[in-house]
C-alpha positions as CSV (number, residue, x, y, z in Angstrom):
1,X,171.0,210.4,-70.8
2,X,172.2,209.7,-74.4
3,X,170.4,207.3,-76.7
4,X,170.8,206.5,-80.3
5,X,168.2,204.2,-82.0
6,X,169.0,202.6,-85.3
7,X,171.1,205.6,-86.4
8,X,172.5,205.9,-89.9
9,X,174.5,208.8,-91.2
10,X,175.2,208.9,-95.0
11,X,177.3,211.7,-96.6
12,X,176.8,212.4,-100.3
13,X,180.4,213.1,-101.4
14,X,179.5,213.5,-105.0
15,X,180.8,210.0,-105.8
16,X,178.5,207.2,-106.6
17,X,177.2,205.6,-103.4
18,X,178.6,208.3,-101.1
19,X,179.9,207.5,-97.6
20,X,178.2,205.7,-94.8
21,X,179.7,207.4,-91.7
22,X,177.5,205.5,-89.2
23,X,175.6,202.2,-89.8
24,X,172.6,201.2,-87.6
25,X,174.1,202.4,-84.4
26,X,172.2,201.6,-81.2
27,X,173.7,203.1,-78.1
28,X,172.7,204.2,-74.6
29,X,174.8,206.2,-72.1
30,X,173.2,206.6,-68.7
31,X,173.4,209.7,-66.5
32,X,176.6,209.8,-64.5
33,X,178.6,207.5,-66.6
34,X,182.2,208.1,-67.8
35,X,182.7,206.7,-71.3
36,X,185.8,206.4,-73.5
37,X,185.1,206.4,-77.2
38,X,187.9,205.1,-79.4
39,X,188.3,204.1,-83.1
40,X,190.6,204.6,-86.0
41,X,190.4,207.7,-88.3
42,X,187.2,207.5,-90.2
43,X,185.5,205.1,-87.8
44,X,182.7,207.6,-87.0
45,X,183.8,209.3,-83.8
46,X,183.5,212.9,-85.2
47,X,180.2,212.1,-86.8
48,X,178.9,210.7,-83.4
49,X,179.9,213.9,-81.6
50,X,178.2,216.1,-84.2
51,X,175.0,214.1,-83.7
52,X,175.2,214.6,-80.0
53,X,175.6,218.4,-80.3
54,X,173.0,218.6,-83.1
55,X,175.5,220.0,-85.6
56,X,174.1,217.3,-88.0
57,X,171.1,215.1,-88.0
58,X,171.0,211.4,-88.8
59,X,170.0,210.2,-92.3
60,X,167.7,207.8,-90.4
61,X,167.1,206.8,-86.8
62,X,166.6,208.9,-83.7
63,X,169.0,210.7,-81.2
64,X,168.0,211.7,-77.7
65,X,170.3,213.8,-75.4
66,X,169.4,215.1,-72.0
67,X,165.7,214.5,-72.6
68,X,165.6,216.2,-76.1
69,X,164.6,214.4,-79.2
70,X,167.2,216.0,-81.5
71,X,165.3,215.1,-84.7
72,X,162.4,217.2,-83.5
73,X,164.3,220.0,-81.8
74,X,163.5,223.4,-83.3
75,X,166.4,225.7,-84.2
76,X,165.2,228.3,-81.7
77,X,165.7,225.8,-78.9
78,X,169.2,224.8,-79.9
79,X,170.9,227.3,-77.6
80,X,168.9,226.1,-74.6
81,X,169.8,222.5,-75.5
82,X,173.5,223.2,-75.9
83,X,173.6,224.9,-72.5
84,X,173.1,221.4,-71.1
85,X,176.4,220.4,-72.6
86,X,180.0,221.3,-71.8
87,X,182.5,221.0,-74.6
88,X,186.3,220.5,-74.3
89,X,188.4,220.6,-77.5
90,X,191.9,219.4,-78.4
91,X,192.9,223.0,-79.4
92,X,191.6,224.6,-76.1
93,X,189.7,227.5,-77.9
94,X,190.5,230.0,-75.2
95,X,190.1,233.7,-76.0
96,X,193.7,235.0,-75.9
97,X,192.8,238.6,-74.9
98,X,190.9,237.5,-71.8
99,X,192.4,236.4,-68.5
100,X,191.8,232.9,-67.2
101,X,189.1,234.3,-64.9
102,X,187.5,236.1,-67.8
103,X,187.5,233.1,-70.1
104,X,185.5,231.1,-67.6
105,X,183.3,234.0,-66.6
106,X,182.5,234.7,-70.3
107,X,180.4,231.5,-70.8
108,X,178.4,232.4,-67.7
109,X,177.7,235.9,-68.9
110,X,176.5,234.6,-72.2
111,X,173.7,232.7,-70.4
112,X,172.9,235.7,-68.2
113,X,174.1,234.4,-64.9
114,X,174.2,237.0,-62.2
115,X,177.4,238.8,-61.1
116,X,177.1,237.3,-57.7
117,X,176.8,233.8,-59.2
118,X,179.8,234.4,-61.4
119,X,181.9,235.7,-58.5
120,X,181.2,232.5,-56.6
121,X,181.3,230.0,-59.5
122,X,184.4,231.0,-61.3
123,X,186.8,230.7,-58.3
124,X,185.2,227.4,-57.4
125,X,185.9,225.8,-60.8
126,X,189.3,227.3,-61.0
127,X,190.2,225.8,-57.7
128,X,188.8,222.5,-58.8
129,X,191.3,222.4,-61.7
130,X,194.1,223.7,-59.4
131,X,194.4,227.1,-61.2
132,X,193.1,229.4,-58.5
133,X,196.5,231.2,-58.5
134,X,196.4,231.7,-62.3
135,X,193.1,233.7,-62.5
136,X,194.7,236.9,-63.7
137,X,197.0,235.2,-66.2
138,X,196.4,235.2,-70.0
139,X,196.3,232.0,-72.0
140,X,199.6,232.8,-73.6
141,X,201.3,232.8,-70.2
142,X,200.2,229.2,-69.5
143,X,201.5,225.8,-70.5
144,X,199.4,223.6,-72.8
145,X,198.3,221.5,-69.8
146,X,197.2,224.6,-67.9
147,X,195.3,225.9,-70.9
148,X,193.5,222.6,-71.1
149,X,192.6,222.8,-67.4
150,X,191.1,226.3,-68.1
151,X,189.1,224.7,-70.9
152,X,187.8,222.1,-68.5
153,X,186.9,224.7,-65.9
154,X,185.0,226.6,-68.7
155,X,183.1,223.5,-69.7
156,X,182.2,222.7,-66.1
157,X,181.3,226.3,-65.2
158,X,177.7,226.1,-66.4
159,X,177.2,222.9,-64.4
160,X,176.2,220.9,-67.6
161,X,174.6,217.5,-67.5
162,X,177.1,216.1,-70.0
163,X,180.7,217.1,-70.8
164,X,181.9,216.0,-74.2
165,X,185.7,215.9,-74.5
166,X,187.0,215.6,-78.0
167,X,190.7,214.4,-77.8
168,X,191.3,216.6,-74.8
169,X,194.9,215.3,-74.3
170,X,195.9,215.6,-78.0
171,X,197.9,218.8,-77.6
172,X,199.6,218.4,-74.3
173,X,202.6,216.5,-73.0
174,X,201.9,212.8,-72.6
175,X,202.8,212.8,-68.9
176,X,200.1,215.5,-68.3
177,X,197.4,213.4,-70.1
178,X,196.8,211.4,-66.9
179,X,196.3,214.6,-64.9
180,X,193.6,215.8,-67.4
181,X,191.7,212.5,-67.2
182,X,191.9,212.6,-63.4
183,X,190.3,216.0,-63.5
184,X,187.5,214.7,-65.7
185,X,187.1,211.8,-63.4
186,X,186.7,214.2,-60.5
187,X,184.0,216.1,-62.4
188,X,182.3,212.8,-63.2
189,X,182.2,212.0,-59.5
190,X,180.2,215.3,-59.0
191,X,177.5,213.6,-61.1
192,X,178.3,214.9,-64.6
193,X,178.3,212.5,-67.4
194,X,181.6,212.5,-69.3
195,X,182.0,211.3,-72.9
196,X,185.7,211.4,-73.9
197,X,186.9,210.6,-77.4
198,X,190.6,209.6,-77.4
199,X,193.1,207.8,-79.5
200,X,195.4,207.2,-76.5
201,X,194.8,203.6,-75.5
202,X,197.2,203.9,-72.7
203,X,194.8,206.2,-70.9
204,X,191.9,203.8,-71.3
205,X,194.0,200.9,-70.0
206,X,195.2,202.9,-67.1
207,X,191.8,204.2,-65.9
208,X,189.5,201.5,-67.2
209,X,185.7,201.9,-67.3
210,X,183.3,201.8,-70.1
211,X,184.9,201.6,-73.5
212,X,183.0,202.0,-76.8
213,X,185.1,201.1,-79.9
214,X,183.8,202.3,-83.3
215,X,184.9,200.6,-86.4
216,X,183.7,201.4,-90.0
217,X,180.7,203.3,-88.6
218,X,179.5,200.6,-86.3
219,X,179.9,199.8,-82.6
220,X,182.4,197.0,-82.6
221,X,182.8,196.8,-78.8
222,X,180.9,198.2,-75.9
223,X,181.8,196.9,-72.4
224,X,183.6,197.7,-69.2
225,X,187.3,197.0,-68.7
226,X,189.5,196.9,-65.7
227,X,192.0,199.7,-65.1
228,X,195.6,198.9,-64.6
229,X,196.2,201.1,-61.6
230,X,199.5,202.8,-61.5
231,X,201.1,200.9,-64.4
232,X,201.5,203.1,-67.4
233,X,201.6,201.6,-70.8
234,X,203.0,202.9,-74.0
235,X,200.5,204.0,-76.7
236,X,199.5,201.2,-79.0
């Protein structure tokens, strides 16, 4: 569960008055939801994600994620908290010198999972993203879409409560964007909460679901919209 209560984030940029990145944001995302977050550049999307991962703290208000009150979370407990999250980035962030299998296994070794668990879990998540036959390949041998699927497998490997996807379709061919969201939908159906930041309105229209639109640091829209089925729209 994610909850923001009366959250403000103010950046002091050295100019009189500074910058208000978020203004009195109240937001709740329940376990098991799939949520699209949209908004123009500077609307507050990046600030929101930094709050959810405890990279920053609010100027005022409270942030709760997965049962943690992030305002009171001690630094020594940050690694434990972050293990409850899976992160997917626009630029993949794979380790080029490791194979696909090793990239996914790496995150499990970091949290001291057993060799037996890794041997079972890694093939499972690679098959989930339809890359079981690419386990011995290196990232440089894969297409952009395949690399993003490895990133999804890596994020899901630790069985996180929440996956945060920050513009996961930004660096892949448009026709593959639907495939990536389909994979995230499949993971969501396994019970994982998915929060996806995107600027691709065609994806939101196609899949539908809960849409949160940030504008000038505030929640301008928060509701459920109907998907358009197999009709694909051009980006707005």
